[in-house]
N, CA, C and O atoms as a GROMACS GRO file, in nm:
protein
  528
    1UNK      N    1   0.102  -0.122  -0.001
    1UNK     CA    2   0.005   0.016   0.001
    1UNK      C    3   0.059   0.124  -0.019
    1UNK      O    4   0.152   0.134   0.061
    2UNK      N    5   0.052   0.214  -0.086
    2UNK     CA    6   0.133   0.328  -0.092
    2UNK      C    7   0.034   0.445  -0.052
    2UNK      O    8  -0.088   0.430  -0.063
    3UNK      N    9   0.096   0.579   0.002
    3UNK     CA   10   0.035   0.683   0.047
    3UNK      C   11   0.015   0.758  -0.088
    3UNK      O   12   0.094   0.747  -0.182
    4UNK      N   13  -0.106   0.843  -0.090
    4UNK     CA   14  -0.142   0.923  -0.199
    4UNK      C   15  -0.049   1.034  -0.224
    4UNK      O   16  -0.018   1.096  -0.122
    5UNK      N   17  -0.001   1.073  -0.326
    5UNK     CA   18   0.060   1.222  -0.357
    5UNK      C   19  -0.014   1.321  -0.262
    5UNK      O   20  -0.136   1.321  -0.251
    6UNK      N   21   0.072   1.408  -0.193
    6UNK     CA   22  -0.002   1.517  -0.128
    6UNK      C   23  -0.037   1.648  -0.218
    6UNK      O   24  -0.108   1.736  -0.169
    7UNK      N   25   0.008   1.658  -0.337
    7UNK     CA   26  -0.015   1.754  -0.452
    7UNK      C   27  -0.051   1.679  -0.562
    7UNK      O   28   0.003   1.578  -0.606
    8UNK      N   29  -0.166   1.752  -0.609
    8UNK     CA   30  -0.219   1.705  -0.730
    8UNK      C   31  -0.209   1.825  -0.831
    8UNK      O   32  -0.262   1.926  -0.783
    9UNK      N   33  -0.164   1.843  -0.945
    9UNK     CA   34  -0.158   1.947  -1.019
    9UNK      C   35  -0.221   1.896  -1.160
    9UNK      O   36  -0.203   1.784  -1.208
   10UNK      N   37  -0.306   2.007  -1.222
   10UNK     CA   38  -0.354   1.978  -1.345
   10UNK      C   39  -0.349   2.110  -1.416
   10UNK      O   40  -0.365   2.208  -1.344
   11UNK      N   41  -0.328   2.132  -1.559
   11UNK     CA   42  -0.330   2.221  -1.659
   11UNK      C   43  -0.353   2.199  -1.781
   11UNK      O   44  -0.347   2.086  -1.828
   12UNK      N   45  -0.380   2.291  -1.842
   12UNK     CA   46  -0.447   2.294  -1.981
   12UNK      C   47  -0.461   2.425  -2.051
   12UNK      O   48  -0.459   2.531  -1.988
   13UNK      N   49  -0.475   2.417  -2.184
   13UNK     CA   50  -0.461   2.507  -2.272
   13UNK      C   51  -0.579   2.486  -2.361
   13UNK      O   52  -0.604   2.372  -2.398
   14UNK      N   53  -0.654   2.587  -2.399
   14UNK     CA   54  -0.772   2.563  -2.515
   14UNK      C   55  -0.797   2.699  -2.573
   14UNK      O   56  -0.728   2.794  -2.535
   15UNK      N   57  -0.906   2.717  -2.677
   15UNK     CA   58  -0.964   2.814  -2.734
   15UNK      C   59  -1.089   2.833  -2.692
   15UNK      O   60  -1.158   2.732  -2.677
   16UNK      N   61  -1.143   2.953  -2.667
   16UNK     CA   62  -1.268   3.003  -2.626
   16UNK      C   63  -1.317   3.077  -2.742
   16UNK      O   64  -1.251   3.176  -2.774
   17UNK      N   65  -1.423   3.047  -2.815
   17UNK     CA   66  -1.490   3.116  -2.922
   17UNK      C   67  -1.636   3.171  -2.898
   17UNK      O   68  -1.726   3.094  -2.862
   18UNK      N   69  -1.660   3.314  -2.919
   18UNK     CA   70  -1.802   3.329  -2.900
   18UNK      C   71  -1.823   3.446  -3.001
   18UNK      O   72  -1.748   3.534  -3.043
   19UNK      N   73  -1.967   3.410  -3.024
   19UNK     CA   74  -2.038   3.508  -3.138
   19UNK      C   75  -2.152   3.587  -3.084
   19UNK      O   76  -2.246   3.541  -3.019
   20UNK      N   77  -2.133   3.700  -3.114
   20UNK     CA   78  -2.240   3.794  -3.086
   20UNK      C   79  -2.351   3.781  -3.161
   20UNK      O   80  -2.350   3.738  -3.276
   21UNK      N   81  -2.456   3.819  -3.097
   21UNK     CA   82  -2.589   3.817  -3.204
   21UNK      C   83  -2.593   3.903  -3.310
   21UNK      O   84  -2.518   4.000  -3.304
   22UNK      N   85  -2.670   3.890  -3.415
   22UNK     CA   86  -2.656   3.948  -3.524
   22UNK      C   87  -2.751   4.102  -3.503
   22UNK      O   88  -2.781   4.145  -3.391
   23UNK      N   89  -2.782   4.154  -3.606
   23UNK     CA   90  -2.845   4.289  -3.610
   23UNK      C   91  -2.997   4.247  -3.640
   23UNK      O   92  -3.042   4.134  -3.621
   24UNK      N   93  -3.065   4.350  -3.686
   24UNK     CA   94  -3.242   4.324  -3.714
   24UNK      C   95  -3.244   4.257  -3.820
   24UNK      O   96  -3.345   4.188  -3.837
   25UNK      N   97  -3.138   4.252  -3.926
   25UNK     CA   98  -3.176   4.178  -4.044
   25UNK      C   99  -3.081   4.067  -4.071
   25UNK      O  100  -3.035   4.041  -4.183
   26UNK      N  101  -3.056   4.009  -3.970
   26UNK     CA  102  -2.968   3.870  -3.960
   26UNK      C  103  -2.826   3.899  -4.006
   26UNK      O  104  -2.756   3.804  -4.039
   27UNK      N  105  -2.778   4.021  -4.010
   27UNK     CA  106  -2.646   4.046  -4.021
   27UNK      C  107  -2.578   3.985  -3.922
   27UNK      O  108  -2.618   3.993  -3.806
   28UNK      N  109  -2.451   3.909  -3.960
   28UNK     CA  110  -2.359   3.848  -3.857
   28UNK      C  111  -2.302   3.947  -3.754
   28UNK      O  112  -2.276   4.064  -3.780
   29UNK      N  113  -2.290   3.899  -3.658
   29UNK     CA  114  -2.239   3.993  -3.528
   29UNK      C  115  -2.088   3.979  -3.507
   29UNK      O  116  -2.027   3.909  -3.588
   30UNK      N  117  -2.024   4.034  -3.413
   30UNK     CA  118  -1.870   4.010  -3.394
   30UNK      C  119  -1.828   3.897  -3.349
   30UNK      O  120  -1.917   3.824  -3.306
   31UNK      N  121  -1.695   3.848  -3.343
   31UNK     CA  122  -1.673   3.719  -3.290
   31UNK      C  123  -1.558   3.738  -3.193
   31UNK      O  124  -1.464   3.812  -3.221
   32UNK      N  125  -1.564   3.680  -3.093
   32UNK     CA  126  -1.451   3.678  -2.989
   32UNK      C  127  -1.374   3.549  -2.991
   32UNK      O  128  -1.430   3.439  -2.996
   33UNK      N  129  -1.253   3.564  -2.986
   33UNK     CA  130  -1.158   3.445  -2.983
   33UNK      C  131  -1.071   3.468  -2.881
   33UNK      O  132  -1.032   3.584  -2.863
   34UNK      N  133  -1.029   3.372  -2.805
   34UNK     CA  134  -0.951   3.394  -2.673
   34UNK      C  135  -0.895   3.244  -2.637
   34UNK      O  136  -0.960   3.139  -2.636
   35UNK      N  137  -0.756   3.266  -2.606
   35UNK     CA  138  -0.687   3.152  -2.562
   35UNK      C  139  -0.719   3.147  -2.422
   35UNK      O  140  -0.723   3.247  -2.350
   36UNK      N  141  -0.744   3.016  -2.379
   36UNK     CA  142  -0.778   3.014  -2.228
   36UNK      C  143  -0.648   2.908  -2.153
   36UNK      O  144  -0.587   2.816  -2.208
   37UNK      N  145  -0.635   2.949  -2.038
   37UNK     CA  146  -0.534   2.853  -1.959
   37UNK      C  147  -0.602   2.822  -1.829
   37UNK      O  148  -0.660   2.904  -1.757
   38UNK      N  149  -0.588   2.688  -1.808
   38UNK     CA  150  -0.657   2.614  -1.696
   38UNK      C  151  -0.536   2.568  -1.604
   38UNK      O  152  -0.436   2.515  -1.651
   39UNK      N  153  -0.552   2.592  -1.477
   39UNK     CA  154  -0.456   2.524  -1.373
   39UNK      C  155  -0.515   2.515  -1.247
   39UNK      O  156  -0.571   2.611  -1.196
   40UNK      N  157  -0.506   2.408  -1.193
   40UNK     CA  158  -0.567   2.340  -1.067
   40UNK      C  159  -0.467   2.274  -0.975
   40UNK      O  160  -0.392   2.195  -1.031
   41UNK      N  161  -0.452   2.291  -0.851
   41UNK     CA  162  -0.396   2.242  -0.753
   41UNK      C  163  -0.463   2.201  -0.643
   41UNK      O  164  -0.540   2.280  -0.589
   42UNK      N  165  -0.444   2.065  -0.591
   42UNK     CA  166  -0.517   2.013  -0.455
   42UNK      C  167  -0.410   1.945  -0.374
   42UNK      O  168  -0.330   1.862  -0.417
   43UNK      N  169  -0.421   1.998  -0.234
   43UNK     CA  170  -0.333   1.957  -0.146
   43UNK      C  171  -0.389   1.864  -0.035
   43UNK      O  172  -0.462   1.916   0.049
   44UNK      N  173  -0.366   1.753  -0.029
   44UNK     CA  174  -0.441   1.653   0.053
   44UNK      C  175  -0.359   1.676   0.188
   44UNK      O  176  -0.251   1.735   0.189
   45UNK      N  177  -0.420   1.626   0.300
   45UNK     CA  178  -0.364   1.613   0.430
   45UNK      C  179  -0.302   1.757   0.474
   45UNK      O  180  -0.193   1.771   0.530
   46UNK      N  181  -0.393   1.864   0.439
   46UNK     CA  182  -0.324   1.995   0.461
   46UNK      C  183  -0.283   2.028   0.616
   46UNK      O  184  -0.366   2.001   0.704
   47UNK      N  185  -0.203   2.065   0.639
   47UNK     CA  186  -0.157   2.078   0.805
   47UNK      C  187  -0.119   1.976   0.867
   47UNK      O  188  -0.098   1.993   0.987
   48UNK      N  189  -0.100   1.857   0.817
   48UNK     CA  190  -0.078   1.741   0.876
   48UNK      C  191  -0.218   1.693   0.914
   48UNK      O  192  -0.214   1.603   0.997
   49UNK      N  193  -0.320   1.724   0.881
   49UNK     CA  194  -0.434   1.685   0.931
   49UNK      C  195  -0.523   1.608   0.797
   49UNK      O  196  -0.470   1.617   0.687
   50UNK      N  197  -0.623   1.554   0.804
   50UNK     CA  198  -0.708   1.484   0.677
   50UNK      C  199  -0.822   1.590   0.644
   50UNK      O  200  -0.945   1.586   0.652
   51UNK      N  201  -0.729   1.684   0.604
   51UNK     CA  202  -0.818   1.826   0.538
   51UNK      C  203  -0.777   1.852   0.392
   51UNK      O  204  -0.661   1.820   0.364
   52UNK      N  205  -0.842   1.898   0.307
   52UNK     CA  206  -0.791   1.928   0.166
   52UNK      C  207  -0.826   2.064   0.129
   52UNK      O  208  -0.936   2.115   0.147
   53UNK      N  209  -0.716   2.123   0.071
   53UNK     CA  210  -0.730   2.241   0.012
   53UNK      C  211  -0.747   2.240  -0.156
   53UNK      O  212  -0.681   2.150  -0.207
   54UNK      N  213  -0.814   2.311  -0.238
   54UNK     CA  214  -0.825   2.291  -0.357
   54UNK      C  215  -0.809   2.465  -0.414
   54UNK      O  216  -0.861   2.559  -0.354
   55UNK      N  217  -0.740   2.478  -0.521
   55UNK     CA  218  -0.732   2.577  -0.601
   55UNK      C  219  -0.753   2.552  -0.744
   55UNK      O  220  -0.676   2.475  -0.801
   56UNK      N  221  -0.860   2.613  -0.815
   56UNK     CA  222  -0.911   2.609  -0.938
   56UNK      C  223  -0.927   2.737  -1.033
   56UNK      O  224  -1.007   2.826  -1.004
   57UNK      N  225  -0.844   2.743  -1.153
   57UNK     CA  226  -0.846   2.864  -1.230
   57UNK      C  227  -0.868   2.832  -1.378
   57UNK      O  228  -0.821   2.733  -1.434
   58UNK      N  229  -0.947   2.928  -1.438
   58UNK     CA  230  -0.954   2.920  -1.580
   58UNK      C  231  -0.931   3.078  -1.618
   58UNK      O  232  -1.007   3.166  -1.578
   59UNK      N  233  -0.823   3.099  -1.697
   59UNK     CA  234  -0.806   3.227  -1.733
   59UNK      C  235  -0.822   3.242  -1.864
   59UNK      O  236  -0.783   3.145  -1.928
   60UNK      N  237  -0.876   3.355  -1.945
   60UNK     CA  238  -0.872   3.418  -2.089
   60UNK      C  239  -0.921   3.536  -2.078
   60UNK      O  240  -0.968   3.592  -1.979
   61UNK      N  241  -0.907   3.579  -2.204
   61UNK     CA  242  -0.937   3.720  -2.243
   61UNK      C  243  -1.109   3.732  -2.223
   61UNK      O  244  -1.155   3.837  -2.178
   62UNK      N  245  -1.184   3.640  -2.253
   62UNK     CA  246  -1.336   3.656  -2.245
   62UNK      C  247  -1.416   3.605  -2.099
   62UNK      O  248  -1.529   3.636  -2.060
   63UNK      N  249  -1.314   3.514  -2.035
   63UNK     CA  250  -1.359   3.467  -1.874
   63UNK      C  251  -1.234   3.431  -1.816
   63UNK      O  252  -1.135   3.374  -1.860
   64UNK      N  253  -1.272   3.487  -1.680
   64UNK     CA  254  -1.167   3.443  -1.580
   64UNK      C  255  -1.241   3.396  -1.468
   64UNK      O  256  -1.336   3.464  -1.426
   65UNK      N  257  -1.205   3.272  -1.405
   65UNK     CA  258  -1.275   3.201  -1.311
   65UNK      C  259  -1.156   3.145  -1.222
   65UNK      O  260  -1.050   3.094  -1.260
   66UNK      N  261  -1.214   3.175  -1.063
   66UNK     CA  262  -1.120   3.105  -0.976
   66UNK      C  263  -1.210   3.050  -0.859
   66UNK      O  264  -1.322   3.096  -0.840
   67UNK      N  265  -1.154   2.946  -0.777
   67UNK     CA  266  -1.240   2.876  -0.671
   67UNK      C  267  -1.111   2.830  -0.589
   67UNK      O  268  -1.006   2.778  -0.629
   68UNK      N  269  -1.157   2.868  -0.449
   68UNK     CA  270  -1.063   2.804  -0.369
   68UNK      C  271  -1.178   2.727  -0.251
   68UNK      O  272  -1.278   2.783  -0.206
   69UNK      N  273  -1.138   2.608  -0.223
   69UNK     CA  274  -1.203   2.539  -0.128
   69UNK      C  275  -1.120   2.459  -0.040
   69UNK      O  276  -1.020   2.399  -0.079
   70UNK      N  277  -1.176   2.459   0.112
   70UNK     CA  278  -1.115   2.392   0.206
   70UNK      C  279  -1.204   2.292   0.284
   70UNK      O  280  -1.296   2.334   0.354
   71UNK      N  281  -1.180   2.174   0.275
   71UNK     CA  282  -1.250   2.050   0.308
   71UNK      C  283  -1.207   1.980   0.439
   71UNK      O  284  -1.095   1.930   0.449
   72UNK      N  285  -1.308   1.977   0.551
   72UNK     CA  286  -1.287   1.894   0.646
   72UNK      C  287  -1.388   1.798   0.643
   72UNK      O  288  -1.505   1.820   0.671
   73UNK      N  289  -1.324   1.658   0.596
   73UNK     CA  290  -1.431   1.548   0.597
   73UNK      C  291  -1.486   1.483   0.737
   73UNK      O  292  -1.593   1.422   0.738
   74UNK      N  293  -1.411   1.499   0.848
   74UNK     CA  294  -1.451   1.457   0.963
   74UNK      C  295  -1.445   1.558   1.066
   74UNK      O  296  -1.353   1.558   1.148
   75UNK      N  297  -1.545   1.651   1.068
   75UNK     CA  298  -1.575   1.721   1.168
   75UNK      C  299  -1.594   1.684   1.308
   75UNK      O  300  -1.667   1.589   1.339
   76UNK      N  301  -1.520   1.768   1.408
   76UNK     CA  302  -1.560   1.699   1.551
   76UNK      C  303  -1.478   1.557   1.574
   76UNK      O  304  -1.466   1.516   1.690
   77UNK      N  305  -1.430   1.494   1.480
   77UNK     CA  306  -1.380   1.356   1.481
   77UNK      C  307  -1.477   1.265   1.452
   77UNK      O  308  -1.462   1.153   1.498
   78UNK      N  309  -1.586   1.291   1.377
   78UNK     CA  310  -1.717   1.204   1.362
   78UNK      C  311  -1.712   1.192   1.193
   78UNK      O  312  -1.685   1.284   1.116
   79UNK      N  313  -1.741   1.069   1.162
   79UNK     CA  314  -1.753   1.050   0.989
   79UNK      C  315  -1.895   1.071   0.944
   79UNK      O  316  -1.926   1.036   0.830
   80UNK      N  317  -1.978   1.122   1.022
   80UNK     CA  318  -2.108   1.155   0.966
   80UNK      C  319  -2.106   1.318   0.937
   80UNK      O  320  -2.183   1.367   0.855
   81UNK      N  321  -2.022   1.390   1.002
   81UNK     CA  322  -2.027   1.538   0.957
   81UNK      C  323  -1.903   1.576   0.865
   81UNK      O  324  -1.788   1.538   0.883
   82UNK      N  325  -1.949   1.655   0.767
   82UNK     CA  326  -1.822   1.725   0.685
   82UNK      C  327  -1.845   1.870   0.676
   82UNK      O  328  -1.960   1.913   0.668
   83UNK      N  329  -1.743   1.948   0.676
   83UNK     CA  330  -1.758   2.092   0.660
   83UNK      C  331  -1.671   2.142   0.537
   83UNK      O  332  -1.554   2.109   0.519
   84UNK      N  333  -1.739   2.219   0.462
   84UNK     CA  334  -1.676   2.258   0.333
   84UNK      C  335  -1.681   2.425   0.309
   84UNK      O  336  -1.790   2.482   0.303
   85UNK      N  337  -1.576   2.487   0.298
   85UNK     CA  338  -1.576   2.637   0.285
   85UNK      C  339  -1.523   2.657   0.118
   85UNK      O  340  -1.420   2.607   0.073
   86UNK      N  341  -1.595   2.719   0.060
   86UNK     CA  342  -1.557   2.762  -0.078
   86UNK      C  343  -1.581   2.942  -0.132
   86UNK      O  344  -1.677   3.014  -0.106
   87UNK      N  345  -1.487   2.967  -0.193
   87UNK     CA  346  -1.530   3.072  -0.248
   87UNK      C  347  -1.503   3.095  -0.387
   87UNK      O  348  -1.400   3.047  -0.434
   88UNK      N  349  -1.579   3.161  -0.458
   88UNK     CA  350  -1.568   3.138  -0.589
   88UNK      C  351  -1.579   3.287  -0.672
   88UNK      O  352  -1.643   3.382  -0.626
   89UNK      N  353  -1.513   3.291  -0.791
   89UNK     CA  354  -1.520   3.443  -0.859
   89UNK      C  355  -1.526   3.400  -1.010
   89UNK      O  356  -1.468   3.301  -1.055
   90UNK      N  357  -1.606   3.489  -1.085
   90UNK     CA  358  -1.618   3.473  -1.197
   90UNK      C  359  -1.628   3.611  -1.272
   90UNK      O  360  -1.693   3.705  -1.226
   91UNK      N  361  -1.562   3.614  -1.386
   91UNK     CA  362  -1.567   3.742  -1.474
   91UNK      C  363  -1.572   3.711  -1.618
   91UNK      O  364  -1.476   3.670  -1.683
   92UNK      N  365  -1.704   3.737  -1.669
   92UNK     CA  366  -1.709   3.687  -1.800
   92UNK      C  367  -1.760   3.808  -1.907
   92UNK      O  368  -1.831   3.900  -1.866
   93UNK      N  369  -1.721   3.800  -2.030
   93UNK     CA  370  -1.745   3.922  -2.130
   93UNK      C  371  -1.803   3.840  -2.271
   93UNK      O  372  -1.738   3.759  -2.337
   94UNK      N  373  -1.910   3.875  -2.291
   94UNK     CA  374  -1.994   3.802  -2.386
   94UNK      C  375  -1.994   3.892  -2.518
   94UNK      O  376  -2.097   3.931  -2.573
   95UNK      N  377  -1.852   3.923  -2.564
   95UNK     CA  378  -1.819   3.980  -2.698
   95UNK      C  379  -1.887   4.125  -2.692
   95UNK      O  380  -1.818   4.219  -2.654
   96UNK      N  381  -2.019   4.144  -2.728
   96UNK     CA  382  -2.083   4.281  -2.728
   96UNK      C  383  -2.191   4.290  -2.659
   96UNK      O  384  -2.230   4.407  -2.653
   97UNK      N  385  -2.269   4.202  -2.593
   97UNK     CA  386  -2.376   4.197  -2.529
   97UNK      C  387  -2.373   4.218  -2.385
   97UNK      O  388  -2.450   4.303  -2.341
   98UNK      N  389  -2.296   4.155  -2.302
   98UNK     CA  390  -2.284   4.177  -2.141
   98UNK      C  391  -2.144   4.142  -2.108
   98UNK      O  392  -2.064   4.073  -2.171
   99UNK      N  393  -2.131   4.205  -1.991
   99UNK     CA  394  -2.034   4.161  -1.908
   99UNK      C  395  -2.080   4.147  -1.778
   99UNK      O  396  -2.168   4.217  -1.728
  100UNK      N  397  -2.006   4.033  -1.709
  100UNK     CA  398  -2.083   4.012  -1.573
  100UNK      C  399  -1.967   3.967  -1.482
  100UNK      O  400  -1.867   3.911  -1.527
  101UNK      N  401  -1.989   3.998  -1.341
  101UNK     CA  402  -1.866   3.972  -1.233
  101UNK      C  403  -1.960   3.898  -1.119
  101UNK      O  404  -2.074   3.929  -1.082
  102UNK      N  405  -1.886   3.805  -1.082
  102UNK     CA  406  -1.964   3.739  -0.951
  102UNK      C  407  -1.869   3.685  -0.869
  102UNK      O  408  -1.781   3.609  -0.909
  103UNK      N  409  -1.884   3.724  -0.741
  103UNK     CA  410  -1.815   3.683  -0.616
  103UNK      C  411  -1.907   3.604  -0.504
  103UNK      O  412  -2.002   3.659  -0.449
  104UNK      N  413  -1.869   3.477  -0.478
  104UNK     CA  414  -1.971   3.401  -0.402
  104UNK      C  415  -1.883   3.319  -0.296
  104UNK      O  416  -1.779   3.262  -0.330
  105UNK      N  417  -1.925   3.317  -0.182
  105UNK     CA  418  -1.878   3.225  -0.082
  105UNK      C  419  -1.986   3.148  -0.030
  105UNK      O  420  -2.106   3.175  -0.042
  106UNK      N  421  -1.938   3.050   0.029
  106UNK     CA  422  -2.047   2.923   0.077
  106UNK      C  423  -1.982   2.846   0.170
  106UNK      O  424  -1.873   2.792   0.149
  107UNK      N  425  -2.067   2.835   0.309
  107UNK     CA  426  -2.012   2.730   0.407
  107UNK      C  427  -2.097   2.619   0.382
  107UNK      O  428  -2.216   2.649   0.366
  108UNK      N  429  -2.066   2.493   0.373
  108UNK     CA  430  -2.157   2.380   0.358
  108UNK      C  431  -2.143   2.295   0.459
  108UNK      O  432  -2.033   2.241   0.460
  109UNK      N  433  -2.220   2.260   0.554
  109UNK     CA  434  -2.206   2.150   0.635
  109UNK      C  435  -2.312   2.035   0.609
  109UNK      O  436  -2.432   2.048   0.584
  110UNK      N  437  -2.246   1.931   0.621
  110UNK     CA  438  -2.299   1.795   0.547
  110UNK      C  439  -2.280   1.699   0.662
  110UNK      O  440  -2.181   1.666   0.727
  111UNK      N  441  -2.436   1.657   0.670
  111UNK     CA  442  -2.452   1.531   0.773
  111UNK      C  443  -2.506   1.420   0.726
  111UNK      O  444  -2.620   1.429   0.680
  112UNK      N  445  -2.436   1.284   0.724
  112UNK     CA  446  -2.495   1.168   0.679
  112UNK      C  447  -2.593   1.135   0.777
  112UNK      O  448  -2.592   1.158   0.898
  113UNK      N  449  -2.687   1.070   0.698
  113UNK     CA  450  -2.816   1.017   0.783
  113UNK      C  451  -2.838   0.876   0.753
  113UNK      O  452  -2.836   0.835   0.636
  114UNK      N  453  -2.860   0.796   0.857
  114UNK     CA  454  -2.898   0.646   0.840
  114UNK      C  455  -2.754   0.577   0.864
  114UNK      O  456  -2.664   0.630   0.930
  115UNK      N  457  -2.747   0.462   0.807
  115UNK     CA  458  -2.651   0.372   0.846
  115UNK      C  459  -2.542   0.404   0.726
  115UNK      O  460  -2.576   0.446   0.615
  116UNK      N  461  -2.401   0.376   0.766
  116UNK     CA  462  -2.332   0.393   0.648
  116UNK      C  463  -2.302   0.270   0.580
  116UNK      O  464  -2.266   0.165   0.633
  117UNK      N  465  -2.322   0.294   0.442
  117UNK     CA  466  -2.312   0.158   0.359
  117UNK      C  467  -2.201   0.226   0.254
  117UNK      O  468  -2.184   0.344   0.223
  118UNK      N  469  -2.141   0.119   0.218
  118UNK     CA  470  -2.016   0.126   0.123
  118UNK      C  471  -2.045   0.211  -0.004
  118UNK      O  472  -1.973   0.305  -0.040
  119UNK      N  473  -2.166   0.166  -0.076
  119UNK     CA  474  -2.207   0.209  -0.219
  119UNK      C  475  -2.328   0.329  -0.200
  119UNK      O  476  -2.377   0.389  -0.296
  120UNK      N  477  -2.363   0.350  -0.061
  120UNK     CA  478  -2.471   0.451  -0.089
  120UNK      C  479  -2.433   0.561   0.017
  120UNK      O  480  -2.393   0.529   0.129
  121UNK      N  481  -2.450   0.705  -0.027
  121UNK     CA  482  -2.417   0.801   0.058
  121UNK      C  483  -2.536   0.900   0.046
  121UNK      O  484  -2.572   0.955  -0.058
  122UNK      N  485  -2.606   0.917   0.200
  122UNK     CA  486  -2.724   0.999   0.195
  122UNK      C  487  -2.668   1.136   0.274
  122UNK      O  488  -2.609   1.129   0.382
  123UNK      N  489  -2.692   1.245   0.214
  123UNK     CA  490  -2.659   1.345   0.291
  123UNK      C  491  -2.754   1.467   0.321
  123UNK      O  492  -2.861   1.473   0.261
  124UNK      N  493  -2.724   1.555   0.403
  124UNK     CA  494  -2.813   1.674   0.426
  124UNK      C  495  -2.716   1.792   0.425
  124UNK      O  496  -2.623   1.804   0.504
  125UNK      N  497  -2.746   1.878   0.326
  125UNK     CA  498  -2.659   1.990   0.292
  125UNK      C  499  -2.758   2.109   0.343
  125UNK      O  500  -2.880   2.124   0.333
  126UNK      N  501  -2.646   2.197   0.410
  126UNK     CA  502  -2.724   2.332   0.434
  126UNK      C  503  -2.607   2.438   0.382
  126UNK      O  504  -2.489   2.430   0.417
  127UNK      N  505  -2.653   2.525   0.303
  127UNK     CA  506  -2.573   2.641   0.275
  127UNK      C  507  -2.611   2.756   0.337
  127UNK      O  508  -2.720   2.807   0.312
  128UNK      N  509  -2.503   2.824   0.448
  128UNK     CA  510  -2.509   2.931   0.527
  128UNK      C  511  -2.512   3.065   0.482
  128UNK      O  512  -2.578   3.160   0.523
  129UNK      N  513  -2.414   3.055   0.372
  129UNK     CA  514  -2.386   3.200   0.339
  129UNK      C  515  -2.351   3.184   0.176
  129UNK      O  516  -2.273   3.103   0.125
  130UNK      N  517  -2.435   3.288   0.108
  130UNK     CA  518  -2.412   3.298  -0.036
  130UNK      C  519  -2.423   3.438  -0.081
  130UNK      O  520  -2.533   3.491  -0.098
  131UNK      N  521  -2.298   3.506  -0.103
  131UNK     CA  522  -2.295   3.646  -0.138
  131UNK      C  523  -2.284   3.683  -0.286
  131UNK      O  524  -2.180   3.654  -0.345
  132UNK      N  525  -2.387   3.748  -0.354
  132UNK     CA  526  -2.351   3.771  -0.486
  132UNK      C  527  -2.331   3.921  -0.526
  132UNK      O  528  -2.298   3.951  -0.641
   0.00000   0.00000   0.00000
């Protein structure tokens, strides 16, 4: 048996295409093309504990997204409680029609209900904070 790697990295490069809506008489709109880079890092056993920190990002000219998450799978030393803190940022540009920015934070407390069975997971999820 071998211990899992503490860090997991993933990355990628792609192209994003967006087409704006045409005018009154069906004339074609403008097109937006943007390279996009994705980079994710996950850290297991954060601080020497059974906790996980995750960072995810997607960055391009038309859209920028980032997510940071901190997971405590055994809250108060019980397997029935899990606590997850998440923050999310999104900035999107849709060529000529709109731009949007979103900042969101969430605290997620999950409690397992019933007997623990290997192939079945029943959870009760409560989102305490969501700010837009």
